[in-house]
Structures are given as structure tokens and as C-alpha cells.
N, C-alpha and C positions, 0 to 999 in steps of 0.2 A: 293611589291618586296624587297627582303631582301638586306639590305646594303652590299656593298663589304667590306670584312674584310681588316683590315690594318696590319694584322700579317706579311706578307712578307716585307711590308715597315719598319715595327719596327724590325724585326730581322736583316735585313740588315743594319739598322742605328746602332744597337747594335754591330754587327760584325765590322764594321768600327771604331766605337768608342772605343771598347775593348782595343786595344794596346795603345791608347792614354789617356785614363781615366780609368785605371783598378780599381780605388778606388772609383770613383764617377760615374760608369757607368750609373745607373739608373737614377740618378739626371740629368745628362747631356742629355741623350737621352729624358727624360720626357720634359726638357725645349725646346729642339730642335723641338719636334713634337707636343708640346702642348697637351700631354696626361697625365693621372694621373700615379703616380708612381706605383700604384697597377697594372695598365694596362701593364706598360713596364716590371714589375717584373714577371708577368705571362708568358711573352714571354722569359725572361732571364731563367726561370726554364725550359721551353721547350727547349732551345738551349742547356742547361746543360745536360738534359736527352738525347738529341740526339747527344752529343759529340762534339758540335760546341763551346761550352764555357766550361771552367773549373772554378768552384768555389773554392776559398781558404779562409777558416775562416768562422766563423759564426756571431760573434757579429757585426764586420764591415768587411764584406767579401770583397775580391778583385777578379777580374776576368781576366782570360787570355784566348787567343784562344785555342781551344781544338785540338785533332787529326783530326777532320773533319772541312773542310773549305768550305765557300760558298761566292760567289761574284756576284752581278748583278749591271751593270751600262749601261746607254745609253749615247753616247758621240755625240757630233757635228762632222760631218766629217771634216769640214773645220779646217785645222791646226792640225789634229790628226796625231799622229805617232804610228806605231804598236809596235815599240821597247819600247817606253815609256809606253804604256799600260801593256806589259809584264814586264819590269824591275821594275816599280814603283807600279804597282797594283797587279798583279797576282803572279809574282816569290816570293815576301815576304811571301805569303799565303801558297806557296807550298814547303817551306824549309824542310818540314819532307818526302819529296818523294825521292825515289833512283834516282841517277844520271841520268840513262838511261831514266826513264820515265819522268823526268824533261826536258831532251833534246827533247823528242817526244812532250811534251806539249808546249815547247818554239817554236818549228818548226810549229806546227799545228796553234797555236795562231796567230803568226806573219804572216805566209802565208795567212790565212784566213781573217784576218783584212785588210792586204794589198790589197788582192783581192777585198774586198768591197770598199775600198777607191779609187782603181785605175780604176775599171770596172764598178760598179753598178750605178753611177751617183746618189747615195742616199745622203741626208743631214745629215743622222744620222747613227751610227752603235751601235748595241747592243751587249754586251758581257756578258755571263754567265758562271760561273765556280762552280761546286760542287764536293767536294772531301769527299766521304764516306768511310766507314771502308773498302770497297772492292773496289771501282770504282771512277776514276777520270772522270767526265764529263764536256765538254766544248761546248758551243754554240756561234756562231757569226751570226748575222742577220742584214739585211739592208731593205731599202724601196725603193730600186731602180728599174731598168728595168727588172731585173730577169735574172739569170744566163743562162738559156736555150734560152730564147729570144735573149740574147746577143750573144750567140755562133751561133744560127741559122741564125741571120741577117748577123754576120760577114763572115759566110762560105757559105751563099745563100743556105740554106738547105730548102727542101720544107716541112719539118715538125719538129716542134720543139722537138719530141721525139728522132730525130736522133741526137741531141745535146748530148744525154747520151752516144751514140756509140763514139762520138768524145772524150768526157771526159775519157772514159774507155781506150782509146788508149795512152793518154799521148802527151806531146809536143804540147798542145794546148794553144795558148793565143791569145787574140784580140788585145794585145799591144806588138808586138814582140820586139819593141826597149826597153822596159822596163821589160819584163818578159820572162823566158826560157820556159814556158808552162809546168814545171815539178811540181808545187806547189801542185796542187790538186791531181795528180796521186800519188805522193808519201805520201802526208798527208793521203790519203785513205787506204794506205798499211802499215803505221806504227802505225796506231790506231786499236784496236780491231774492232770497228765499225765505219763507216764514212757514213753519211746520208745528203742528199741535197734535200730540198723541195722548188719548186718555181711554183706558178700558176697552182696547180693541178698535177704536175709531181713530182714523188719521186724517187730518186736513192740511193740504199743502196748497200754498200760494207762491207761484213761481212768477218773477218779473219777465214780462214779454210773452207770457202764455195766457191766452184767452181763458182757459178752462182752469178754475180751481179744482183740485184733485180730492176726491172723497175715496177712501180705502177702508175696508173692513178687514181686520186680521182674523182669520178663521181659527188658526191653531195658535192660540195664545201661549206664549211662554211665560215664566214667572214674572218677568219685568212687565210685560204688557198686561197681565192679569191683575197687578196690584192696584190699588186705588190711587188717585193723584193724577196730575197733569204734567206732561213734559212738553216744553216750549223750546224749539230751536230756530235760530235765524243767523243768516250770513249775509255779507256784503263784501265785494272786492275791496281791498284796502285802498286802492287808487280810484274808487268810483267817483265820477263826476256828479252823482245825484244831489240835489238840494232838497232838504225838507220843505222849503216853501214852495218849490214847484209841485210837490205831491199834494201839499195842502191847497194850493191854488186850483188844482185839477178838480177838487171836489168842493170847492167853496162856492159861494152865491155870487161873488164878483169882486172887482178889484177894491171896492170901498166897504164891502160887507163880507167878513170871513167866517160866516156861519157854515157849518158842515151841511150843505144844502143839496148835494148831488150823490147819488149812489148808483153802483151798477150791481144788478142782482143776477146771478147764475140761476136760470130757471131750472135746469137739471137737478139741482139740489132739493127741489120740491118733491121729487119722486121718492118713494120709500120702496126700496127693493126693485123689483121689475115691473111695477104699476105703470100704467099709461096715464097721461096728463089729460083727463077728459071731464072731470067733475067741477062743480062749482066750490066744493069744499076744498078742492086742492088749489083753486085760484085764490080763494080767501086766505089759504095758508101761505101762499106766495106773496100776497100783497099786505100781509099783516105788518103794521108798523110803518109802512112805506109812506103813509100819508104825513109822516114828520119831515119828510124832504120835499124840496120844490121841484126837483127833476130826478126822475127814476128812468134808468135805461135797463131794460129786460134783455138779458144776453141768452139767446136760444141756442148756443153751441151745444151739440150733443143731443138736441131734442129733434127727432124725426118727425113728429106730428103732435097735434093737440086736437081735444074735441071741441065742439061747438059751444058747449056750456062753459068750458074752461076759458075760451076766448072771450065769449060774451061777459062773463063776470068780470073780466079784467078791462076790456076795451069798451064796454058799454056801461056796465053798472057801476064799476068802481070809477070810472072817468066822469060819470054823471054826478056821483056822490062827492068827488073831490075834484072839481074844475081847476082849483088852484095847483094841482100836482100835474106837471108835464111828464107824460109817459112817451118813451121812445123804445124802439126794439132794434136789436142788431143780430146778425148771424142767423136769420130765420130761413128755413127751407121754403120752396115754393108752397109746399102744403101747408106749413104754418102761417105763411104770409096770407094764403088765402083765407084761411079761417079768421085772421085778424082783420082782414079788409071787410068780411062779412059783418063782423061785429061793429066796425067803425061806420059802415054805410048805415045800419040800423040805428046807431046812435045820432048820426047826423040827420037822419030823416025824422027822427024825434023833435030834433032842433033846439035852440036856445043853449047849447053848451059851448064852452070854449074848445077850439080845435086842439088836437095832439099834435106832437112833434112828428109822429110817424116814424119810419125808418130812418136811421142815422148811419153815417159811416164812422168808424173808429180808427 
């Protein structure tokens, strides 16, 4: 069996030591790790070639951090503070980023570390950051109960896969006295890609893609079978995205910045291969959405729905919650027909506020 390489360990040690020992980098890391200077020098050359270190001079070279940055560390959860991880560890490495991308990174890092600390029951938190020529990548992982299990237990869901539906709605927290439930929702939308993996379930939100992706890993390897949650997010280092624009998209108006609008992927209501036909499924879909003023139901990937499913949403729920505006997008003609039947029956009963109906996105 081949011996595991120590290259990642050596490179991380070099990147940590470079700002402190620019003139004695090889000597210091060689002593720290008990490895030869030749071995350390080989990794220095690799980091220079990849843009993580810059070499200055030849006879007695000094080294400084290059335009690309990398960070890996596992922390003990007890006593850890997410703002200190950001301010003292990551922010100094990202000083060459545009302000808007730095703000997004700050938000994502602190929200995800805080979630791990407050919800996971893990004894440790793993943080990874890589800044390449094009992309900023960040990962936060723990070894706790697992986010989907935590949500399904707290909401008494019959299947952990339904936790993905609740995540996509927003305003979800298992500790309402300490959290607003907005962190994961907005983090998933300010980054180009947001990915959560836990115990064989994977959730992906990609900017510009209408469908949130749900995947079940059937043949779990050791990493996927372990308890805990792995969160990955990335954004182009020169992205023009502003956090304010993302928050404005889901706010109630220019003078009231409540989280008032949500877009719900209807397809996540399904468990396995079941069809969306029952009132219980519709109630599952509309659970907690009365917390919003505006709800857009995205029917992408849904070929058809049953009469009872449509009636429960567009007549029963609408009558019970006239203050909630319900719209739908990406519905097939078959789905639109079922929705219209429910709306007509609701209107015939009279006395209710009109819905928005179908909208363009």
C-alpha cells in the first residue's frame, strides 16, 4: 500500500508561515515538520508555479503570498467564534478581492460556521478556503447529527428528503430564539453554487438554474456514510453580484426589508417516484409558507398534479390565508388546467382576495 502523501500538510504549513518568516520559510517549515529542506523546497516550487507563493530574489530568496490563496484548518467547536475565524484567519488572506465578493464570503463563512456551532452538536468544525485565478471556493464541515436529520426531527417530517423542501423555502431554523432562519436561504443565493451533503443526500443550488438539484447517493463510501454535514460554496472572484440586490429580490419593498418572498420548488415535495395528487402532499408543500407575503410555486420538473393537490393549494389554502399572494411559474398545460379549476371554484365561492396567478421570471 502506498504511503499517504504529506504534500497538503507541507503546503498548508508553508502558506501559514510565509507572512511570518519570508526570509527563512524553508528552514522554519523543515524544522516544524521534521522533513528535509529538499522536500520542503519541492513544495515551495510547486506553490510558486501555482501562484500561491511569489519568490523574490535568487541567492537568498524571500517569499510572500501570491494572488492565489489557500487555507485548511480543523477547529475544536468548544469556544470557537465564527467572527474570529473570519477576521483573524480568512479575511487577511482575501485582501485582494473586490469589496462585494469579500462581503459575500464574510456572510457565507460566518453563517455556515455559526450553523455548525449552534445546530450540529459536533465537537469540531472544518474550514477550507481556496482562491484561484478565477474562483473563490469555501467549505465548512462538521461531524454532528446531520442537517437533514436535524430538520426532519424538529419538524416531524416523515422522510429526511423533505428537509430539502423546507430548506428551499427559507425562514427555517431549529433554534428560533437564536436564528432568523434566513442564513442558508440567502447564502445559497449570493454564491454561484451552494452545495450541502449529509448522510447520502445532496442539495445543490446553482445560480441561473431554475431547478434546485436533489440527489441521493446509493452506494455510500466511508466519507458519505459518516455523520455530519458538508457545505460547499463558490463564486467567481470578479463577480459583480451585490448582496443588497439578492436581499432586495426577496424583500417586501424598498422601505421594508422583511424576508417576505420565497420561491418554492414544487418537485421537492415528492418522495421517491410518487405523484403529486393528494391533499396531504399539498399541505406538506405549503407548510410554513404563511410566514411570507408572496409565494411563487415553481413547477419545473412536474409533469402533472391531481385535483385534490391543486384544490388544497389554490382554493383551501388561499381562502385560509388571503394575505398571502400565491403565484406559479413553469407549469405545464396539464398543471395549469388543474390550477385554473381550483381558482374558478374559489372565485365562485366569492369573498376572497385574488391571487397573482402565473407570472414570468
